[in-house]
C-alpha positions, 0 to 999 in steps of 0.5 A: 479517552485522555484529554486532547491537546487543543491547538488555537494557533496554526503556527503552533510548533507542536503540529509542524508535521501536519503543516502544508500537507499538499506541498510536503507530499510533493517535497517529502517529509521524515514520516508520512501523513494518513487521512481519514478514520479508516486509516486510524484503524489500520494504523492502530493494528499495524506492526510495521509503522509507528504513530507519532501524532494525531490531528483531529477536527474538534467536532469529530472527536466524540465520534472517534473515541473508540478508534482513538482508544488503542493509541497509547499516551505516547501518541499526542492527540491534537484537536482544532476548530475547522478554520485552524485545522484547514490553515494547518493542512493548507486545504479543507480537510473534509474527513477531519482526521490526520495521522502522522507516522513513520516506519518501524525498523525493518531489517533486510534479514527479516525479508528472506524469512518473510518471503520463505514463510509465504513460499511455504504456504504456497502464497502469492507476492506482487511485484510492482514495476515502474508504477507511477500513479498513486491511485493505482498504487493505492488500489493495488495495495487494497486488492492485495489486502482483500485477496491475501497477498503475502507482500508487495515488492517495489522496483527501483522506479515505482512511486512511494506507497506512503504518499498521502493519496496512495494511503487514502486510496488503499483505505490504509492497506499500505500500512498493513500489507508488507512491502519493500523496495528491492531494486531492478525487476530482473534482480527481484526475479532472480531473488524470488526464483531462488527462493522457490517462487514461480515468477509470472509476468503479466502482458496483454500478449502473454503466452498463457491464459490466467484461467488455465492455471489451476494449481496452487504453488508459491507465485510472484505476479509481476505487473508493469507500469501504466501504458508501457507495461513490463520491459520486453527484455524481462518478458523474454526471461520468464512465463508470460500470462494474459487475462482473457477479455473481449476483443477491441481493447488493448489492455486493462488498468494495472490495478484491475489486472491485479485484482483479477489475478489475485482473486483467481489465485485466492480462489484456488487456495480456498478449501471447499465448504 
């Protein structure tokens, strides 16, 4: 492993992107901050994001040597003692690993090809409409990664998956599962339907039960915001789907609903052993 760059002063301008992480998460920054060693693995294999710098707690450096090896000489590796490290971030960073990255170019024309490829494989995409909770957003990406969703599409109101907490909850899946913000839910529905996806809208009062769908075809799973769910006007325009559950409970958490639905369609695509 190449020689890391030691930081002795929290005011060192070289580590400006890592400064006051909590505050900058709220106000935004040019790139994003990932936290933890698992995120390093995802960043190293991501083709959609570029790593700009790494900040590592000094006593963790040796144990991370294999995880740091894939990062080229253009990615500076800074190390600091605990006191300096926490002063930079603005809070005690127990994992001792911060990565600063930014999205790679992602032209609009690539997305029609990407979605067409998912359609041709009878794959599944998830459409997140109005999700405002970063824990749920991160869990949604983790579930999508686990069950082979081709992409996640975000409407105009959904929160940012590149928020530090969302990345952490996703165990870095935000960095490897393709996603794109695509405007209003009905516009997304129109675009996906034109490409050949069956659009399914999840609601506790859905007309059909999820377990009743046993065929494989390209599908887009629309999931609504926490609490209110999908807009009634949107539900009226398409096939509504419910997840069977015991009586007495109003609904499931949105990330849990996504996990159940994605596992169902993932299982249908698996070839018998």
